[in-house]
N, CA, C and O of each residue as an XYZ file, in Angstrom:
484
protein
N     224.064    207.049    237.149
C     224.821    206.405    236.323
C     225.539    207.719    235.507
O     224.810    208.709    235.456
N     226.806    207.848    234.896
C     227.384    208.976    233.868
C     226.799    209.079    232.931
O     226.529    208.020    232.365
N     226.375    210.207    232.379
C     226.164    210.363    230.914
C     226.643    210.141    230.145
O     225.932    210.119    229.141
N     227.924    209.853    229.948
C     228.513    208.884    228.944
C     228.280    207.618    228.535
O     228.367    207.150    227.401
N     227.912    206.996    229.769
C     227.388    205.439    229.297
C     226.266    205.135    229.183
O     225.848    204.009    228.917
N     225.499    206.327    229.415
C     224.057    206.197    229.168
C     223.824    206.426    227.078
O     223.067    205.778    226.355
N     224.964    207.760    226.600
C     225.038    207.925    225.616
C     225.525    206.559    224.879
O     225.155    206.308    223.732
N     226.437    205.638    225.663
C     226.733    204.304    224.902
C     225.910    203.375    224.527
O     225.872    202.774    223.454
N     225.040    203.243    225.742
C     223.861    202.181    225.990
C     222.858    202.582    224.806
O     222.510    201.609    224.138
N     222.371    203.694    224.447
C     221.687    204.461    223.710
C     221.936    203.980    221.953
O     221.135    203.692    221.065
N     223.529    204.069    221.998
C     224.118    203.858    220.767
C     223.799    202.189    220.340
O     223.233    201.736    219.345
N     224.384    201.524    221.475
C     224.529    199.996    221.533
C     222.840    199.392    221.019
O     222.641    198.440    220.265
N     221.871    200.187    221.621
C     220.530    199.907    221.576
C     220.277    200.261    219.649
O     219.815    199.358    218.952
N     220.551    201.275    219.186
C     220.456    202.156    217.932
C     221.061    200.703    216.920
O     220.508    200.324    215.888
N     221.835    200.311    217.303
C     222.943    199.285    216.252
C     222.036    198.247    216.240
O     221.486    198.034    215.159
N     221.649    197.315    217.495
C     220.970    196.409    217.671
C     219.718    196.645    216.816
O     219.361    195.671    216.154
N     219.117    197.569    216.731
C     217.639    197.854    216.064
C     218.405    197.749    214.794
O     217.976    196.779    214.169
N     219.313    198.321    214.194
C     219.662    198.336    212.408
C     220.141    197.215    212.024
O     220.283    196.978    210.825
N     220.531    196.177    213.151
C     220.728    195.159    212.640
C     219.720    194.238    212.410
O     219.761    193.515    211.415
N     218.765    194.177    213.266
C     217.175    193.624    213.267
C     217.023    193.967    212.104
O     216.865    193.028    211.324
N     217.004    195.285    211.545
C     216.271    195.854    210.590
C     216.782    194.644    209.229
O     216.193    193.880    208.465
N     217.949    194.968    209.459
C     219.090    194.402    208.277
C     218.741    192.767    207.726
O     218.793    192.211    206.629
N     218.346    192.326    209.182
C     218.130    190.827    208.703
C     216.853    190.918    208.432
O     216.545    190.201    207.480
N     215.766    191.662    208.999
C     214.475    191.517    208.087
C     214.664    191.621    206.700
O     214.453    190.678    205.938
N     215.132    192.954    206.266
C     215.494    192.996    204.619
C     216.521    191.851    203.911
O     216.601    191.798    202.684
N     217.161    191.103    204.622
C     217.855    190.134    204.054
C     216.972    188.870    203.515
O     217.137    188.194    202.500
N     215.862    188.769    204.656
C     215.026    187.777    204.578
C     213.981    188.085    203.569
O     213.635    187.235    202.748
N     213.529    189.140    203.603
C     212.455    189.847    202.460
C     213.269    189.827    201.082
O     212.511    189.736    200.116
N     214.394    189.878    200.811
C     214.983    190.176    199.694
C     215.604    188.671    199.282
O     216.312    188.636    198.276
N     215.432    187.768    199.819
C     216.224    186.246    199.232
C     215.647    185.733    198.243
O     216.324    185.119    197.419
N     213.902    185.896    198.048
C     213.527    185.602    196.902
C     214.240    186.472    195.626
O     214.357    185.678    194.692
N     214.556    187.288    195.392
C     214.761    188.448    194.873
C     216.139    187.749    193.947
O     216.222    187.635    192.724
N     217.300    187.283    195.166
C     218.369    186.948    194.835
C     218.610    186.043    194.096
O     219.483    186.009    193.228
N     217.440    184.795    194.541
C     217.139    183.630    193.614
C     217.005    183.993    192.368
O     217.753    183.396    191.593
N     216.055    185.045    191.752
C     215.926    185.472    190.721
C     217.243    185.845    189.769
O     217.626    185.400    188.687
N     217.690    186.727    190.548
C     218.883    187.154    190.030
C     220.031    186.296    189.715
O     220.805    186.457    188.772
N     220.065    185.286    190.675
C     221.206    184.397    189.964
C     220.521    183.480    189.136
O     221.365    182.742    188.628
N     219.679    183.262    188.862
C     219.426    182.425    187.855
C     219.328    183.413    186.084
O     218.980    183.040    184.964
N     219.679    184.351    186.463
C     219.293    184.930    185.036
C     220.985    185.147    184.757
O     221.650    185.680    185.645
N     221.677    184.680    183.406
C     222.671    185.053    182.947
C     223.175    186.506    183.122
O     222.427    187.477    183.006
N     224.274    186.576    183.360
C     225.366    188.121    183.678
C     225.759    188.418    182.307
O     226.163    187.623    181.459
N     225.588    189.641    182.211
C     226.219    190.324    181.019
C     227.307    190.790    181.259
O     227.115    191.781    181.964
N     228.622    190.613    181.033
C     229.421    191.281    181.326
C     229.751    192.658    180.176
O     229.065    192.704    179.154
N     230.869    193.785    180.431
C     230.793    194.875    179.688
C     231.709    194.387    178.497
O     231.345    194.626    177.346
N     232.805    193.757    178.725
C     233.382    192.924    177.490
C     232.335    192.102    176.568
O     232.149    192.360    175.379
N     231.734    191.165    177.226
C     230.739    190.568    176.221
C     229.358    191.267    175.841
O     228.550    190.546    175.255
N     228.944    192.745    176.136
C     228.223    193.628    175.603
C     229.070    194.321    174.466
O     228.573    194.863    173.478
N     230.175    194.246    174.694
C     230.874    195.010    173.628
C     231.354    194.178    172.624
O     231.879    194.578    171.585
N     231.167    192.988    172.946
C     231.571    191.856    171.587
C     230.074    192.117    170.650
O     229.879    192.535    169.509
N     229.371    191.754    171.501
C     227.703    192.054    170.696
C     227.651    193.186    170.139
O     227.337    192.937    168.975
N     227.801    194.590    170.290
C     227.840    195.616    169.910
C     228.687    195.730    168.545
O     228.308    196.485    167.650
N     229.958    194.875    168.413
C     230.864    195.006    167.797
C     230.280    194.231    166.526
O     230.457    194.638    165.378
N     229.689    193.273    166.790
C     228.873    192.085    165.668
C     227.680    192.538    165.170
O     227.320    192.232    164.034
N     227.024    193.238    165.899
C     225.966    194.295    164.950
C     226.429    194.693    163.805
O     227.640    194.839    163.641
N     225.477    194.944    162.773
C     225.629    196.043    161.633
C     225.852    197.194    162.326
O     225.704    197.283    163.545
N     226.176    198.014    161.664
C     226.153    199.613    162.126
C     224.829    200.289    161.393
O     224.604    200.063    160.204
N     224.146    200.965    162.035
C     223.026    201.490    161.670
C     223.078    202.827    160.716
O     223.522    203.941    160.995
N     222.496    202.369    159.535
C     222.344    203.817    158.496
C     222.267    204.464    158.686
O     221.182    204.673    159.228
N     223.073    205.520    158.573
C     222.281    207.057    158.869
C     221.277    207.564    157.583
O     221.344    207.185    156.414
N     220.492    208.372    158.077
C     219.361    208.351    157.269
C     219.971    210.130    156.715
O     220.135    211.005    157.565
N     220.157    210.317    155.638
C     220.763    211.794    155.111
C     219.274    212.502    155.001
O     218.178    212.236    154.508
N     219.980    213.712    155.862
C     218.805    214.913    155.787
C     218.801    215.767    154.408
O     219.789    216.225    153.834
N     217.258    215.879    153.968
C     217.230    216.462    152.917
C     217.452    217.730    152.783
O     216.743    218.365    153.564
N     218.259    218.522    152.006
C     218.615    219.864    152.419
C     217.715    220.961    151.801
O     217.368    220.960    150.620
N     217.426    221.747    152.567
C     216.529    222.558    152.279
C     216.696    223.593    151.643
O     217.256    224.573    152.134
N     216.191    223.550    150.318
C     216.566    224.630    149.257
C     215.885    226.034    149.314
O     214.668    226.073    149.136
N     216.535    227.132    149.534
C     215.995    228.497    149.884
C     216.618    229.524    148.864
O     217.847    229.587    148.830
N     216.092    230.103    148.269
C     216.476    231.124    147.851
C     217.536    232.646    148.613
O     217.227    233.165    149.686
N     218.460    232.994    147.960
C     218.938    234.002    148.787
C     218.218    235.098    149.764
O     218.416    235.512    150.907
N     216.993    235.427    148.396
C     216.228    236.273    149.551
C     215.333    235.589    150.506
O     215.174    236.104    151.613
N     214.757    234.536    150.219
C     214.071    234.388    151.230
C     215.295    233.831    152.742
O     214.903    234.061    153.886
N     216.579    233.191    152.544
C     217.692    233.133    153.412
C     217.712    234.844    153.806
O     217.248    234.882    154.945
N     217.883    235.580    153.580
C     218.161    236.979    154.017
C     216.850    237.461    155.089
O     216.819    238.063    156.162
N     215.869    236.890    154.238
C     214.606    237.303    155.128
C     214.352    236.493    156.546
O     213.798    236.924    157.558
N     214.793    235.493    156.367
C     214.722    234.346    157.670
C     215.991    235.184    158.565
O     215.651    235.595    159.675
N     217.150    235.396    158.209
C     218.404    235.905    159.042
C     217.598    237.483    159.641
O     217.467    237.821    160.818
N     217.237    238.093    158.645
C     216.703    239.336    159.606
C     215.552    238.983    160.396
O     215.672    239.417    161.542
N     214.507    238.369    160.204
C     213.726    237.982    161.096
C     214.283    237.360    162.477
O     214.008    237.789    163.597
N     215.046    236.360    162.204
C     215.844    236.208    163.517
C     216.399    237.117    164.410
O     216.271    237.282    165.623
N     216.998    237.632    163.602
C     217.894    239.541    164.450
C     216.664    240.100    165.134
O     216.614    240.361    166.336
N     215.739    240.251    164.324
C     214.362    241.081    165.145
C     213.794    240.056    166.441
O     213.537    240.506    167.557
N     213.664    238.709    166.093
C     213.259    238.437    167.293
C     213.830    238.418    168.292
O     213.351    238.600    169.411
N     215.182    238.144    167.945
C     216.324    238.000    169.067
C     216.264    239.662    170.121
O     216.550    239.762    171.314
N     215.824    240.721    169.227
C     216.136    241.877    169.593
C     214.903    242.317    170.519
O     214.966    243.040    171.513
N     213.808    241.737    169.984
C     212.349    241.940    170.653
C     212.441    241.160    172.063
O     211.831    241.528    173.067
N     213.194    240.155    172.008
C     212.787    239.131    173.138
C     213.168    239.972    174.660
O     212.377    239.665    175.551
N     214.045    240.784    174.999
C     214.332    241.414    175.955
C     213.724    242.497    176.248
O     214.210    243.175    177.153
N     212.531    242.951    175.591
C     212.111    244.610    175.623
C     210.651    244.143    176.598
O     209.983    243.110    176.564
N     210.553    245.045    177.210
C     208.945    245.004    178.025
C     208.011    245.182    177.048
O     208.161    245.491    175.866
N     206.793    244.896    177.835
C     205.457    244.709    176.796
C     205.274    245.770    176.059
O     204.775    245.710    174.936
N     205.752    247.108    176.752
C     204.864    248.545    175.973
C     206.100    248.647    174.793
O     205.777    248.688    173.606
N     207.298    248.678    175.133
C     208.255    248.980    174.082
C     208.224    248.160    172.846
O     208.345    248.513    171.673
N     207.963    246.545    173.562
C     207.297    245.433    172.316
C     206.413    245.540    171.238
O     206.452    245.111    170.085
N     205.448    246.342    171.995
C     204.001    246.716    170.920
C     204.865    248.272    170.436
O     204.448    248.680    169.352
N     205.603    248.865    170.858
C     205.952    249.834    169.397
C     207.086    249.404    168.727
O     207.707    250.403    168.365
N     207.583    248.497    168.431
C     208.603    248.064    167.570
C     207.469    247.063    166.630
O     207.628    247.095    165.410
N     206.410    246.241    167.156
C     205.579    245.571    166.291
C     204.583    246.524    165.238
O     204.103    246.264    164.135
N     204.509    247.765    166.127
C     203.671    248.666    164.939
C     204.581    249.102    164.065
O     204.202    249.166    162.895
N     205.818    249.461    164.341
C     206.986    249.848    163.428
C     207.206    249.170    162.301
O     207.588    249.638    161.228
N     206.862    247.624    162.662
C     207.456    246.568    161.606
C     206.463    246.576    160.853
O     206.829    246.285    159.714
N     205.292    246.779    160.919
C     204.067    246.356    160.389
C     203.883    247.490    159.255
O     203.524    247.328    158.089
N     204.258    248.778    159.979
C     203.983    249.826    158.758
C     205.671    250.069    158.069
O     205.759    250.261    156.856
N     206.808    250.045    158.838
C     208.037    250.369    157.858
C     208.732    249.052    157.827
O     209.821    249.096    157.256
N     208.415    248.019    158.245
C     209.269    246.672    157.711
C     210.312    246.074    159.306
O     210.286    246.429    160.484
N     210.927    245.300    158.731
C     211.856    244.736    159.560
C     212.847    245.407    160.196
O     212.990    245.490    161.415
N     213.685    245.995    159.159
C     214.853    246.751    159.162
C     215.028    247.972    160.339
O     215.967    248.039    161.133
N     213.648    249.114    160.228
C     213.341    250.069    161.247
C     212.938    249.285    162.387
O     213.387    249.665    163.469
N     212.111    248.171    162.380
C     211.780    247.868    163.587
C     212.908    247.310    164.223
O     212.929    247.345    165.454
N     213.989    246.725    163.519
C     215.389    246.183    164.113
C     215.955    247.381    164.898
O     216.068    247.345    166.123
N     216.262    248.311    164.244
C     217.071    249.821    164.578
C     216.353    249.977    166.029
O     216.966    249.860    167.090
N     214.860    250.280    165.912
C     214.367    250.683    167.138
C     214.328    249.656    168.082
O     213.932    250.167    169.130
N     214.509    248.639    168.216
C     214.403    247.243    169.293
C     215.845    247.566    169.578
O     215.869    247.898    170.763
N     216.939    247.625    169.124
C     218.106    247.900    169.004
C     218.120    249.109    170.166
O     218.681    248.900    171.242
N     217.555    250.213    169.915
C     217.747    251.592    170.423
C     217.007    251.442    171.787
O     217.434    252.067    172.758
N     216.225    250.867    171.865
C     215.310    250.615    173.187
C     216.087    249.552    174.167
O     215.963    249.746    175.376
N     216.762    248.608    173.791
C     217.291    247.487    174.798
C     218.087    248.255    175.765
O     218.842    249.211    175.590
N     217.753    247.636    176.795
C     218.638    248.181    177.923
C     219.756    247.485    177.928
O     219.808    246.277    177.700
N     221.147    248.533    178.305
C     222.434    247.976    178.064
C     222.930    247.220    179.249
O     222.604    247.728    180.322
N     223.478    246.376    179.299
C     224.015    245.158    179.743
C     225.335    245.253    180.393
O     226.011    244.246    180.600
N     225.746    246.530    180.744
C     227.463    246.995    181.125
C     227.539    246.516    182.273
O     228.265    247.178    183.015
N     226.848    245.175    182.949
C     227.449    245.042    184.251
C     228.781    244.087    184.123
O     229.458    243.834    185.119
C-alpha cells in the first residue's frame, strides 16, 4: 500500500473517532441544554435598560486628612528617603540608616543618593 493512502486512512480513522466523541458529548450535555432553554435570556439591550432604571449609587465622600505643613513636609522627606534607600544594597542601606538615626533625614537622603548606582543605560 502506498504511504499516502496509509496516512489518509489514519486521518479518516481520527475524524471518525472525533465524531464519535462529539456525539457522546452532545448526549451528555443534553440535560444542560434543557436547563439553559428554560431560563429567560437577558440581552444587552435589556440589561442596559435595567441599569438605566436603577437609581445611581451615591458616592461616599472621602474625608480629607487635615495635616499641618510641617507634617506634610516630613512625609514628603520620608517618602524621598524611602525611595532612595529602596535600591541600595543591604550594607549601604545600613550605613544610611545609621546616618538617619544620628543626623536626620536630610543627611541620610544626601548619602543615599550619592551611594545609588547610576542608571546610564
